[in-house]
C-alpha positions in Angstrom: 110.8 69.0 191.1 108.3 70.0 188.0 108.2 67.6 185.1 108.2 68.5 181.3 104.5 67.3 181.3 103.6 69.6 184.0 105.2 72.7 182.4 103.4 71.9 179.3 100.0 72.2 180.9 100.6 76.0 180.9 101.3 76.5 177.0 102.8 79.9 177.9 105.5 78.3 179.7 105.9 75.3 177.5 109.4 74.7 176.0 107.7 73.6 172.7 105.6 76.7 172.5 108.6 78.8 173.1 110.9 77.1 170.4 107.7 77.1 167.9 107.4 81.0 168.5 110.9 81.4 167.2 111.3 78.9 164.6 107.9 78.0 163.7 105.8 79.1 160.5 105.8 78.1 156.9 109.3 79.2 155.9 111.7 79.4 158.8 112.1 75.8 159.5 112.8 75.3 155.7 115.3 78.3 155.7 117.1 76.9 158.7 117.2 73.3 157.3 118.7 74.8 154.0 121.4 76.5 156.2 122.3 73.2 158.0 124.0 72.4 154.7 126.3 75.4 154.9 126.7 79.1 154.2 124.3 80.3 151.4 124.0 83.4 149.6 120.3 85.1 149.3 120.0 83.8 145.8 121.0 80.3 146.7 118.3 80.1 149.3 115.8 81.6 147.0 116.6 78.9 144.3 116.4 76.1 146.9 112.9 77.2 147.9 111.3 78.2 144.8 107.8 78.9 146.2 108.9 81.5 148.5 109.0 85.4 147.3 111.9 87.5 147.7 109.9 89.7 150.0 108.9 87.0 152.3 112.6 85.4 152.4 114.1 88.8 153.4 111.6 89.2 155.9 112.1 85.7 157.5 115.8 86.1 157.3 115.6 89.4 159.2 113.4 87.7 161.9 115.8 84.8 162.2 118.8 87.2 162.4 116.9 89.2 165.1 116.4 86.1 167.2 120.1 85.1 166.9 119.4 82.0 164.9 121.1 83.4 161.6 124.3 85.3 161.0 124.2 87.8 158.1 127.5 88.8 156.5 127.7 91.5 153.9 130.8 91.9 151.8 131.8 95.3 150.7 132.2 94.7 147.0 130.3 95.2 143.6 127.7 93.7 143.1 127.0 93.5 146.8 127.3 89.8 148.3 125.6 88.7 151.2 125.8 85.4 153.0 123.5 83.7 155.5 124.7 80.9 158.0 123.6 79.3 161.1 124.8 80.8 164.7 126.1 78.4 167.5 122.6 78.7 168.9 120.8 77.4 166.0 123.3 74.6 165.2 121.8 72.7 168.1 118.6 72.5 165.7 120.4 70.4 163.3 119.9 67.1 164.8 116.2 68.0 165.2 116.0 68.9 161.4 117.6 65.6 160.5 115.2 63.5 162.5 112.4 65.6 161.0 113.8 64.9 157.4 114.1 61.2 158.1 110.7 61.0 159.6 109.3 62.7 156.4 111.2 60.4 154.0 110.1 57.3 155.9 106.6 58.2 156.4 105.5 60.8 153.7 107.7 60.5 150.7 
């Protein structure tokens, strides 16, 4: 049986590497963390992450949707309304983000 330590010796097959390829980067974890509190409209996410540009937020949300971590729901009304929420797949990250948040509060803030 292969242990997790042995798997991570080959970083191309490492579960941490694979996970970080999908949720890594400067903005994706913050976007996902914000969505752990519930469905948000684009403008609500933008307000909660003031240092992100509209363009970058749009790109990151598209990537998260493509990777199956975010659901984008568009309503046929004027003005157009779009909401984002976590998928079942990404809900498994909620506990991870809570731990990261708790660690940050305890050790950094």
